MARMIDO-169950 format. One line per 10 residues: number of its first residue (from 1); their letters; for each residue x, y, z of N, C-alpha, C, O. Coordinates in nm, 4 decimals. Example, Ala and Ser with C-alpha at 12.3 -4.5 7.8 and 13.67 -1.06 7.14 Angstrom:
BEGIN
1	AS	1.3190 -0.5690 0.7800 1.2300 -0.4500 0.7800 1.3200 -0.3300 0.7800 1.4236 -0.3319 0.8465 ~ 1.2850 -0.2250 0.7080 1.3670 -0.1060 0.7140 1.2900 0.0030 0.7870 1.3409 0.1138 0.8039;
END
This chain:
BEGIN
1	XXXXXXXXXX	0.0461 1.1064 3.6323 0.0443 1.0073 3.5265 0.1084 1.0673 3.4023 0.0750 1.1789 3.3626 ~ 0.1996 0.9944 3.3413 0.2703 1.0456 3.2245 0.2069 0.9930 3.0962 0.1367 0.8919 3.0962 ~ 0.2331 1.0633 2.9886 0.1808 1.0251 2.8584 0.2646 0.9124 2.8004 0.3875 0.9160 2.8067 ~ 0.1981 0.8120 2.7438 0.2681 0.6989 2.6833 0.3209 0.7387 2.5462 0.2487 0.7967 2.4651 ~ 0.4467 0.7071 2.5213 0.5073 0.7273 2.3897 0.5712 0.5955 2.3494 0.6556 0.5420 2.4214 ~ 0.5312 0.5438 2.2351 0.5843 0.4164 2.1875 0.7292 0.4312 2.1466 0.7721 0.5382 2.1032 ~ 0.8050 0.3226 2.1607 0.9436 0.3243 2.1163 0.9488 0.2768 1.9716 0.8621 0.2016 1.9271 ~ 1.0485 0.3203 1.9002 1.0618 0.2868 1.7585 1.1209 0.1485 1.7380 1.1355 0.1044 1.6240 ~ 1.1552 0.0792 1.8453 1.2217 -0.0498 1.8345 1.1249 -0.1657 1.8153 1.1694 -0.2797 1.8021 ~ 0.9950 -0.1409 1.8133 0.8977 -0.2478 1.8008 0.9039 -0.3102 1.6625 0.9056 -0.2405 1.5611;
11	XXXXXXXXXX	0.9071 -0.4421 1.6606 0.9067 -0.5093 1.5306 0.7625 -0.5359 1.4902 0.6807 -0.5790 1.5715 ~ 0.7328 -0.5097 1.3648 0.5963 -0.5248 1.3177 0.5639 -0.6670 1.2762 0.6525 -0.7439 1.2390 ~ 0.4378 -0.7007 1.2827 0.3928 -0.8299 1.2336 0.3641 -0.8180 1.0844 0.3594 -0.7076 1.0301 ~ 0.3453 -0.9298 1.0196 0.3235 -0.9342 0.8754 0.1794 -0.9721 0.8461 0.1239 -1.0614 0.9102 ~ 0.1191 -0.9048 0.7499 -0.0184 -0.9310 0.7081 -0.0203 -0.9522 0.5572 0.0554 -0.8888 0.4837 ~ -0.1084 -1.0426 0.5113 -0.1277 -1.0669 0.3686 -0.2700 -1.0263 0.3327 -0.3656 -1.0674 0.3984 ~ -0.2833 -0.9456 0.2286 -0.4136 -0.9045 0.1782 -0.4270 -0.9577 0.0365 -0.3429 -0.9300 -0.0490 ~ -0.5327 -1.0342 0.0116 -0.5601 -1.0861 -0.1225 -0.6501 -0.9859 -0.1935 -0.7634 -0.9628 -0.1513 ~ -0.5997 -0.9266 -0.3013 -0.6716 -0.8193 -0.3704 -0.7623 -0.8700 -0.4810 -0.8254 -0.7893 -0.5492 ~ -0.7709 -0.9986 -0.5010 -0.8500 -1.0525 -0.6123 -0.9984 -1.0199 -0.5952 -1.0618 -1.0614 -0.4982;
21	XXXXXXXXXX	-1.0526 -0.9443 -0.6920 -1.1942 -0.9093 -0.6905 -1.2319 -0.8018 -0.5906 -1.3502 -0.7708 -0.5771 ~ -1.1365 -0.7441 -0.5205 -1.1644 -0.6396 -0.4208 -1.1465 -0.5026 -0.4843 -1.0722 -0.4877 -0.5812 ~ -1.2143 -0.4034 -0.4298 -1.2064 -0.2667 -0.4811 -1.0731 -0.2052 -0.4375 -1.0309 -0.2217 -0.3230 ~ -1.0081 -0.1351 -0.5286 -0.8754 -0.0790 -0.5050 -0.8703 0.0118 -0.3823 -0.7783 0.0007 -0.3012 ~ -0.9666 0.0999 -0.3679 -0.9659 0.1932 -0.2551 -0.9798 0.1253 -0.1202 -0.9196 0.1689 -0.0221 ~ -1.0592 0.0179 -0.1143 -1.0764 -0.0560 0.0114 -0.9473 -0.1266 0.0508 -0.9102 -0.1301 0.1682 ~ -0.8799 -0.1824 -0.0484 -0.7517 -0.2481 -0.0231 -0.6491 -0.1455 0.0248 -0.5754 -0.1704 0.1201 ~ -0.6450 -0.0308 -0.0415 -0.5450 0.0716 -0.0107 -0.5650 0.1298 0.1291 -0.4673 0.1523 0.2004 ~ -0.6895 0.1544 0.1695 -0.7126 0.2104 0.3032 -0.6766 0.1099 0.4118 -0.6214 0.1472 0.5153 ~ -0.7077 -0.0175 0.3886 -0.6720 -0.1193 0.4877 -0.5204 -0.1313 0.5000 -0.4676 -0.1424 0.6106;
31	XXXXXXXXXX	-0.4507 -0.1291 0.3867 -0.3048 -0.1395 0.3882 -0.2408 -0.0168 0.4539 -0.1474 -0.0307 0.5329 ~ -0.2902 0.1027 0.4219 -0.2338 0.2250 0.4793 -0.2545 0.2291 0.6306 -0.1671 0.2744 0.7044 ~ -0.3683 0.1825 0.6755 -0.3967 0.1794 0.8192 -0.3001 0.0855 0.8915 -0.2508 0.1182 0.9995 ~ -0.2733 -0.0303 0.8325 -0.1791 -0.1248 0.8930 -0.0368 -0.0716 0.8896 0.0373 -0.0875 0.9866 ~ 0.0025 -0.0085 0.7790 0.1379 0.0455 0.7672 0.1638 0.1563 0.8678 0.2751 0.1685 0.9190 ~ 0.0630 0.2370 0.8968 0.0791 0.3466 0.9919 0.0710 0.2990 1.1367 0.1205 0.3670 1.2266 ~ 0.0096 0.1835 1.1603 -0.0045 0.1327 1.2960 -0.1264 0.1867 1.3678 -0.1330 0.1804 1.4905 ~ -0.2231 0.2396 1.2942 -0.3419 0.2981 1.3566 -0.4330 0.1936 1.4196 -0.5226 0.2285 1.4965 ~ -0.4119 0.0665 1.3885 -0.4925 -0.0394 1.4463 -0.4414 -0.0829 1.5833 -0.5046 -0.1662 1.6483 ~ -0.3294 -0.0289 1.6281 -0.2684 -0.0674 1.7551 -0.2999 0.0344 1.8641 -0.3142 0.1534 1.8357;
41	XXXXXXXXXX	-0.3106 -0.0105 1.9866 -0.3306 0.0848 2.0963 -0.2065 0.1689 2.1251 -0.2153 0.2707 2.1938 ~ -0.0917 0.1273 2.0734 0.0327 0.2008 2.0949 0.0627 0.2992 1.9829 0.1758 0.3462 1.9711 ~ -0.0374 0.3315 1.8997 -0.0173 0.4231 1.7861 0.0347 0.5576 1.8340 -0.0211 0.6191 1.9249 ~ 0.1418 0.6013 1.7716 0.2002 0.7324 1.7971 0.2229 0.7974 1.6604 0.2906 0.7390 1.5758 ~ 0.1676 0.9174 1.6371 0.1726 0.9763 1.5023 0.3128 1.0021 1.4486 0.3336 0.9982 1.3273 ~ 0.4089 1.0283 1.5360 0.5414 1.0673 1.4884 0.6446 0.9555 1.4987 0.7641 0.9794 1.4818 ~ 0.5984 0.8328 1.5265 0.6880 0.7173 1.5334 0.6297 0.6058 1.4479 0.5085 0.5839 1.4482 ~ 0.7143 0.5360 1.3757 0.6709 0.4278 1.2886 0.6434 0.3030 1.3724 0.7356 0.2288 1.4060 ~ 0.5174 0.2803 1.4056 0.4782 0.1630 1.4838 0.3962 0.0653 1.4003 0.3327 -0.0246 1.4555 ~ 0.3967 0.0816 1.2684 0.3134 0.0008 1.1810 0.3697 -0.1367 1.1530 0.4801 -0.1713 1.1949;
51	XXXXXXXXXX	0.2905 -0.2139 1.0809 0.3248 -0.3505 1.0458 0.3641 -0.3600 0.8986 0.3525 -0.2631 0.8236 ~ 0.4105 -0.4777 0.8586 0.4423 -0.5056 0.7192 0.3169 -0.5572 0.6500 0.2388 -0.6317 0.7092 ~ 0.2980 -0.5176 0.5253 0.1800 -0.5586 0.4498 0.2247 -0.6168 0.3162 0.3038 -0.5559 0.2441 ~ 0.1733 -0.7353 0.2841 0.1979 -0.8005 0.1563 0.0641 -0.8067 0.0834 -0.0323 -0.8632 0.1350 ~ 0.0581 -0.7490 -0.0356 -0.0635 -0.7525 -0.1166 -0.0372 -0.8446 -0.2352 0.0554 -0.8224 -0.3131 ~ -0.1204 -0.9488 -0.2480 -0.1066 -1.0429 -0.3591 -0.2252 -1.0280 -0.4535 -0.3286 -0.9725 -0.4164 ~ -0.2094 -1.0779 -0.5753 -0.3109 -1.0698 -0.6803 -0.3474 -0.9251 -0.7141 -0.4647 -0.8937 -0.7346 ~ -0.2487 -0.8384 -0.7198 -0.2725 -0.6975 -0.7507 -0.3238 -0.6797 -0.8937 -0.3909 -0.5807 -0.9229 ~ -0.2938 -0.7724 -0.9817 -0.3404 -0.7625 -1.1198 -0.4906 -0.7835 -1.1310 -0.5513 -0.7449 -1.2309 ~ -0.5515 -0.8449 -1.0289 -0.6941 -0.8752 -1.0331 -0.7769 -0.7806 -0.9464 -0.8922 -0.8102 -0.9148;
61	XXXXXXXXXX	-0.7188 -0.6674 -0.9080 -0.7913 -0.5703 -0.8268 -0.9006 -0.5056 -0.9115 -0.8867 -0.4930 -1.0331 ~ -1.0087 -0.4649 -0.8466 -1.1244 -0.4125 -0.9189 -1.1270 -0.2596 -0.9114 -1.1064 -0.2013 -0.8049 ~ -1.1525 -0.1960 -1.0251 -1.1740 -0.0521 -1.0303 -1.3218 -0.0290 -1.0607 -1.3757 -0.0881 -1.1544 ~ -1.3871 0.0559 -0.9829 -1.5298 0.0792 -1.0013 -1.5540 0.1863 -1.1065 -1.4645 0.2635 -1.1410 ~ -1.6750 0.1890 -1.1557 -1.7133 0.2900 -1.2539 -1.6330 0.2758 -1.3817 -1.6048 0.1647 -1.4267 ~ -1.5960 0.3901 -1.4404 -1.5192 0.3904 -1.5652 -1.3736 0.4296 -1.5405 -1.3071 0.4832 -1.6291 ~ -1.3248 0.4023 -1.4194 -1.1878 0.4395 -1.3846 -1.0840 0.3676 -1.4706 -0.9750 0.4200 -1.4932 ~ -1.1170 0.2493 -1.5178 -1.0239 0.1735 -1.6017 -0.9815 0.2550 -1.7241 -0.8668 0.2460 -1.7679 ~ -1.0737 0.3343 -1.7791 -1.0442 0.4150 -1.8978 -1.0210 0.5621 -1.8663 -0.9612 0.6329 -1.9473 ~ -1.0667 0.6101 -1.7508 -1.0584 0.7532 -1.7216 -0.9474 0.7911 -1.6248 -0.8948 0.9021 -1.6325;
71	XXXXXXXXXX	-0.9107 0.7011 -1.5338 -0.8077 0.7330 -1.4342 -0.6718 0.7419 -1.5020 -0.6347 0.6547 -1.5806 ~ -0.5982 0.8477 -1.4712 -0.4693 0.8734 -1.5353 -0.3585 0.8700 -1.4303 -0.3696 0.9319 -1.3245 ~ -0.2525 0.7973 -1.4611 -0.1329 0.7930 -1.3767 -0.0266 0.8789 -1.4440 0.0048 0.8608 -1.5616 ~ 0.0281 0.9724 -1.3675 0.1241 1.0677 -1.4227 0.2623 1.0479 -1.3608 0.2757 1.0187 -1.2419 ~ 0.3645 1.0645 -1.4449 0.5038 1.0627 -1.4005 0.5751 1.1781 -1.4686 0.5468 1.2103 -1.5840 ~ 0.6674 1.2400 -1.3970 0.7443 1.3489 -1.4559 0.8914 1.3214 -1.4365 0.9354 1.2862 -1.3270 ~ 0.9679 1.3376 -1.5441 1.1103 1.3090 -1.5392 1.1894 1.4206 -1.4716 1.3038 1.3997 -1.4312 ~ 1.1298 1.5379 -1.4590 1.2007 1.6516 -1.4026 1.2503 1.7471 -1.5097 1.2898 1.8599 -1.4801 ~ 1.2481 1.7020 -1.6333 1.2891 1.7868 -1.7439 1.1678 1.8546 -1.8062 1.0544 1.8098 -1.7893 ~ 1.1932 1.9630 -1.8782 1.0856 2.0347 -1.9441 1.0178 1.9439 -2.0462 1.0847 1.8821 -2.1290;
81	XXXXXXXXXX	0.8875 1.9362 -2.0403 0.8119 1.8496 -2.1302 0.8226 1.7030 -2.0948 0.7915 1.6175 -2.1777 ~ 0.8655 1.6716 -1.9742 0.8892 1.5329 -1.9339 0.7716 1.4655 -1.8671 0.7903 1.3672 -1.7954 ~ 0.6507 1.5153 -1.8885 0.5329 1.4553 -1.8273 0.4851 1.3375 -1.9113 0.4644 1.3504 -2.0320 ~ 0.4680 1.2234 -1.8467 0.4156 1.1049 -1.9140 0.2860 1.0649 -1.8461 0.2783 1.0626 -1.7233 ~ 0.1850 1.0335 -1.9243 0.0550 0.9962 -1.8713 0.0135 0.8614 -1.9278 0.0346 0.8333 -2.0458 ~ -0.0460 0.7776 -1.8421 -0.0972 0.6481 -1.8843 -0.2326 0.6242 -1.8200 -0.2546 0.6623 -1.7050 ~ -0.3221 0.5625 -1.8922 -0.4527 0.5252 -1.8386 -0.4359 0.4014 -1.7500 -0.3384 0.3273 -1.7625 ~ -0.5315 0.3810 -1.6616 -0.5248 0.2689 -1.5677 -0.5222 0.1348 -1.6407 -0.4568 0.0411 -1.5949 ~ -0.5916 0.1244 -1.7523 -0.5935 -0.0005 -1.8282 -0.4532 -0.0377 -1.8764 -0.4153 -0.1547 -1.8713 ~ -0.3764 0.0603 -1.9229 -0.2414 0.0352 -1.9707 -0.1456 0.0061 -1.8550 -0.0565 -0.0779 -1.8670;
91	XXXXXXXXXX	-0.1646 0.0758 -1.7434 -0.0815 0.0501 -1.6259 -0.1055 -0.0921 -1.5755 -0.0113 -0.1598 -1.5341 ~ -0.2300 -0.1374 -1.5786 -0.2626 -0.2735 -1.5347 -0.1922 -0.3770 -1.6233 -0.1491 -0.4810 -1.5736 ~ -0.1803 -0.3500 -1.7520 -0.1145 -0.4438 -1.8429 0.0360 -0.4463 -1.8211 0.0966 -0.5534 -1.8196 ~ 0.0965 -0.3298 -1.8041 0.2431 -0.3215 -1.7948 0.2961 -0.3480 -1.6547 0.3855 -0.4309 -1.6372 ~ 0.2423 -0.2787 -1.5544 0.2883 -0.2890 -1.4156 0.1670 -0.2964 -1.3233 0.1320 -0.1954 -1.2623 ~ 0.1019 -0.4111 -1.3107 -0.0223 -0.4182 -1.2327 -0.0045 -0.3864 -1.0847 -0.0993 -0.3409 -1.0208 ~ 0.1135 -0.4090 -1.0286 0.1336 -0.3783 -0.8872 0.1366 -0.2279 -0.8609 0.1152 -0.1844 -0.7477 ~ 0.1631 -0.1485 -0.9643 0.1700 -0.0036 -0.9486 0.0340 0.0570 -0.9121 0.0291 0.1619 -0.8479 ~ -0.0756 -0.0068 -0.9516 -0.2085 0.0426 -0.9148 -0.2227 0.0489 -0.7629 -0.2659 0.1501 -0.7077 ~ -0.1863 -0.0592 -0.6970 -0.1983 -0.0655 -0.5507 -0.0929 0.0229 -0.4853 -0.1225 0.0930 -0.3884;
101	XXXXXXXXXX	0.0286 0.0206 -0.5365 0.1365 0.0992 -0.4762 0.1032 0.2487 -0.4746 0.1219 0.3158 -0.3732 ~ 0.0541 0.3001 -0.5874 0.0223 0.4424 -0.5969 -0.0951 0.4795 -0.5055 -0.0954 0.5866 -0.4447 ~ -0.1933 0.3919 -0.4962 -0.3099 0.4199 -0.4114 -0.2706 0.4256 -0.2646 -0.3153 0.5140 -0.1916 ~ -0.1873 0.3317 -0.2211 -0.1441 0.3296 -0.0809 -0.0504 0.4458 -0.0532 -0.0597 0.5091 0.0520 ~ 0.0395 0.4747 -0.1460 0.1367 0.5840 -0.1274 0.0662 0.7169 -0.1057 0.1112 0.7992 -0.0260 ~ -0.0448 0.7379 -0.1768 -0.1192 0.8622 -0.1614 -0.1882 0.8761 -0.0280 -0.2269 0.9868 0.0095 ~ -0.2052 0.7661 0.0459 -0.2734 0.7693 0.1756 -0.1770 0.7763 0.2930 -0.2200 0.7857 0.4079 ~ -0.0485 0.7717 0.2656 0.0516 0.7792 0.3718 0.1016 0.9226 0.3870 0.0846 1.0036 0.2959 ~ 0.1633 0.9553 0.5018 0.2168 1.0906 0.5205 0.3237 1.1237 0.4173 0.4012 1.0376 0.3758 ~ 0.3262 1.2498 0.3770 0.4248 1.2954 0.2783 0.5484 1.3465 0.3517 0.5727 1.4670 0.3573;
111	XXXXXXXXXX	0.6262 1.2542 0.4078 0.7451 1.2892 0.4847 0.8393 1.1696 0.4850 0.8094 1.0665 0.4247 ~ 0.9519 1.1830 0.5521 1.0443 1.0711 0.5619 0.9821 0.9563 0.6413 1.0133 0.8398 0.6165 ~ 0.8951 0.9882 0.7357 0.8242 0.8845 0.8095 0.7315 0.8067 0.7162 0.7218 0.6843 0.7257 ~ 0.6637 0.8778 0.6264 0.5789 0.8124 0.5272 0.6592 0.7257 0.4327 0.6121 0.6202 0.3902 ~ 0.7814 0.7692 0.3989 0.8686 0.6888 0.3133 0.9070 0.5591 0.3832 0.9120 0.4535 0.3201 ~ 0.9343 0.5667 0.5133 0.9691 0.4468 0.5897 0.8508 0.3510 0.5974 0.8687 0.2294 0.5915 ~ 0.7312 0.4049 0.6105 0.6115 0.3206 0.6129 0.5895 0.2538 0.4775 0.5536 0.1362 0.4706 ~ 0.6112 0.3285 0.3711 0.5901 0.2775 0.2353 0.6854 0.1627 0.2032 0.6497 0.0719 0.1281 ~ 0.8056 0.1658 0.2592 0.9024 0.0599 0.2343 0.8587 -0.0736 0.2938 0.9119 -0.1780 0.2562 ~ 0.7638 -0.0717 0.3850 0.7141 -0.1948 0.4459 0.5981 -0.2553 0.3673 0.5395 -0.3547 0.4102;
121	XXXXXXXXXX	0.5646 -0.1964 0.2530 0.4592 -0.2479 0.1662 0.5220 -0.3326 0.0558 0.6131 -0.2869 -0.0132 ~ 0.4743 -0.4543 0.0391 0.5224 -0.5453 -0.0645 0.4018 -0.5843 -0.1499 0.3053 -0.6410 -0.0986 ~ 0.4069 -0.5543 -0.2799 0.2940 -0.5805 -0.3690 0.3391 -0.6755 -0.4796 0.4453 -0.6577 -0.5392 ~ 0.2563 -0.7770 -0.5059 0.2871 -0.8758 -0.6083 0.1662 -0.8938 -0.6984 0.0527 -0.8973 -0.6510 ~ 0.1911 -0.9053 -0.8301 0.0833 -0.9172 -0.9281 0.0139 -1.0519 -0.9181 -0.1068 -1.0605 -0.9407 ~ 0.0868 -1.1562 -0.8851 0.0304 -1.2905 -0.8772 -0.0006 -1.3319 -0.7342 0.0020 -1.2501 -0.6422 ~ -0.0299 -1.4604 -0.7175 -0.0694 -1.5123 -0.5867 0.0504 -1.5526 -0.5007 0.0351 -1.5728 -0.3802 ~ 0.1692 -1.5648 -0.5600 0.2869 -1.6092 -0.4861 0.3654 -1.4906 -0.4320 0.3728 -1.3851 -0.4950 ~ 0.4246 -1.5100 -0.3124 0.5127 -1.4087 -0.2541 0.6234 -1.4793 -0.1769 0.6023 -1.5899 -0.1271 ~ 0.7415 -1.4177 -0.1660 0.8555 -1.4829 -0.1010 0.8659 -1.4569 0.0496 0.9745 -1.4692 0.1062;
131	XXXXXXXXXX	0.7553 -1.4214 0.1152 0.7616 -1.3844 0.2566 0.6964 -1.4879 0.3479 0.6454 -1.4532 0.4544 ~ 0.6978 -1.6135 0.3072 0.6371 -1.7190 0.3888 0.7132 -1.7408 0.5193 0.6538 -1.7826 0.6186 ~ 0.8435 -1.7131 0.5208 0.9241 -1.7335 0.6405 0.8834 -1.6391 0.7539 0.9081 -1.6686 0.8708 ~ 0.8216 -1.5265 0.7202 0.7780 -1.4312 0.8227 0.6441 -1.4708 0.8851 0.5981 -1.4054 0.9787 ~ 0.5812 -1.5770 0.8344 0.4529 -1.6283 0.8828 0.3468 -1.5190 0.8877 0.2956 -1.4871 0.9950 ~ 0.3133 -1.4611 0.7720 0.2141 -1.3538 0.7718 0.0736 -1.4065 0.7976 0.0395 -1.5186 0.7598 ~ -0.0072 -1.3231 0.8629 -0.1457 -1.3604 0.8894 -0.2334 -1.3052 0.7766 -0.2132 -1.1933 0.7294 ~ -0.3304 -1.3857 0.7348 -0.4193 -1.3458 0.6261 -0.5232 -1.2486 0.6804 -0.5838 -1.2723 0.7849 ~ -0.5428 -1.1388 0.6076 -0.6362 -1.0360 0.6508 -0.7491 -1.0239 0.5490 -0.7234 -1.0073 0.4298 ~ -0.8716 -1.0318 0.5944 -0.9882 -1.0184 0.5079 -1.0305 -0.8712 0.5016 -1.0478 -0.8059 0.6045;
141	XX	-1.0467 -0.8204 0.3793 -1.0900 -0.6836 0.3590 -1.2304 -0.6883 0.3025 -1.2575 -0.7614 0.2073 ~ -1.3194 -0.6103 0.3610 -1.4604 -0.6118 0.3176 -1.4781 -0.5540 0.1798 -1.5902 -0.5482 0.1292;
END
């Protein structure tokens, strides 16, 4: 009996996650699991077998505790003294989808395979998204 290895030619299905009133970490783990394909019996760690994930209402995601004022998002330009820091409250005002994007990105592999998985994540601040033609299935996150 030979070991099963999934082919990279599989097309992924589309899922929609509504983030309104949900905790950020719960949304991010569900999205990362779908992007990696760990929910499928054909999961292979070194092949991208994951699905596409659309997260809507990212501006209404919930942060527990005092993370709104204490959590810091950092960016570095690459130049000396180029570190920029913003609190989660300010990030939510300026780029609310970045909260979900950064959380999911941190849960994916740090490799070119992880980059390919991350490209299948679509995050929108509001309730509307342009992916209705793909007929995404709605996914409930606890």
